[in-house]
Each structure stands twice: as C-alpha cells, then as structure tokens.
C-alpha atoms as one frame of an Amber mdcrd trajectory, in Angstrom:
protein
   0.000   0.000   0.000   2.878   2.367   0.714   4.014   2.214  -2.924   0.630
   2.976  -4.536   1.277   6.697  -5.011   4.761   6.128  -6.476   3.496   3.425
  -8.817   0.529   5.528  -9.927   2.779   8.522 -10.649   5.076   6.343 -12.760
   2.142   4.713 -14.574   0.705   8.134 -15.436   4.119   9.184 -16.726   4.236
   6.089 -18.955   0.585   6.380 -20.010   0.812  10.029 -21.015   4.239   9.604
 -22.612   5.616  12.329 -20.359   8.982  13.681 -21.312  10.626  16.865 -22.497
   9.197  16.289 -26.020   5.588  16.396 -24.773   4.873  12.718 -25.340   6.382
  12.223 -28.781   8.910   9.696 -27.515   8.193   6.289 -25.963  10.224   5.011
 -23.059  11.667   1.549 -22.730  13.135  -0.040 -19.661  11.907  -0.385 -16.131
  11.889   1.560 -12.899  12.277  -0.266  -9.605   9.943   1.084  -6.959  10.749
  -1.513  -4.343  12.128  -4.981  -3.959   9.349  -6.571  -5.948   7.508  -3.891
  -7.950   8.505  -2.651 -11.401   6.818  -0.520 -14.017   7.800  -1.943 -17.399
   7.642   0.926 -19.876   8.039  -1.048 -23.088   5.436  -3.645 -22.122   3.131
  -1.059 -20.488   2.683  -3.246 -17.414   3.047  -3.119 -13.651   4.985  -6.162
 -12.512   4.789  -7.535  -8.961   7.574 -10.083  -8.444   9.716 -11.496  -5.717
  13.367 -10.752  -6.456  16.523 -12.612  -5.509  20.300 -12.528  -5.955  21.654
 -15.794  -7.407  24.482 -17.519  -5.515  27.839 -16.091  -6.514  26.380 -12.872
  -7.949  26.786  -9.325  -6.631  23.958  -7.659  -4.722  23.508  -5.267  -7.666
  22.698  -8.233  -9.956  19.192  -8.770  -8.613  16.895 -10.974 -10.691  13.088
 -11.233 -10.728  11.684 -14.641  -9.851   8.918 -16.448 -11.691   6.581 -15.972
  -8.715   4.331 -12.948  -9.197   1.857 -11.243 -11.473   1.935  -8.633 -14.183
  -1.020  -6.346 -14.945  -1.644  -4.019 -17.874  -1.789  -0.245 -17.422  -5.593
  -0.209 -17.921  -5.961  -2.928 -15.275  -3.841  -0.801 -12.934  -6.222   2.128
 -13.460  -9.203  -0.096 -12.611  -7.399  -1.315  -9.496  -6.724   2.245  -8.284
 -10.052   3.820  -9.288 -12.526   0.988  -8.610 -11.177  -2.004  -6.685  -9.184
  -0.341  -3.893 -11.906   2.239  -3.071 -14.507  -0.580  -2.998 -12.342  -2.607
  -0.597 -11.767   0.444   1.606 -15.508   1.146   1.687 -16.404  -2.438   2.551
 -13.538  -2.899   5.036 -12.750   0.483   6.656  -9.901  -1.013   8.695  -7.934
  -1.420   5.438  -8.374   2.235   4.458  -5.654   3.269   6.937  -3.215   0.465
   6.037   0.342   1.566   5.422
C-alpha cells in the first residue's frame, strides 16, 4: 500500500508519454519502486515479483523470480479507481493500512 502513489505517478508518466518532447517519444526499460515492484515501460505493465540474488552474484545483480503477477496499465487504473476504493468502503480497517 505504501508504494501505490509512487506506482501511480510512474504509470501516469508512462501512459501520457511524459517527457521533455511532450509525449512524442516512448520510453523503454523499467523503474524499480521496491524490492518486488517494477513498471515496465516497453510492455506497459506493472509487474509484482519477488526478487533474488543468485548464488555467486553481486547484490547489484538482482533478478526477478517467476513468482508474481503482471497487470496491464488499464488494469492498474481499474485497481486504483474501482477495486481499492470498494475494498476500503467495505472494510474500513484497510483504508488506513500503510
């Protein structure tokens, strides 16, 4: 829950094509927002994965595992605008979760 605002800001940046050229250029790559959350620009997805460092590798050589999910940008918007508010309305104790 603590990453929602950061993820949403990055998704909006990807969705609107935000850059110094006013959206004429597409971005490729990914931005790590935590140990297991990435916004994949080229694929236009939000990826939730567990990450690990293989034996014998440096800490900077982190790899995503196969455990996780990947959702499209439009699914992310539905999650933020519809699903999370519905959960918070139905279960008020989750509305203050950090």
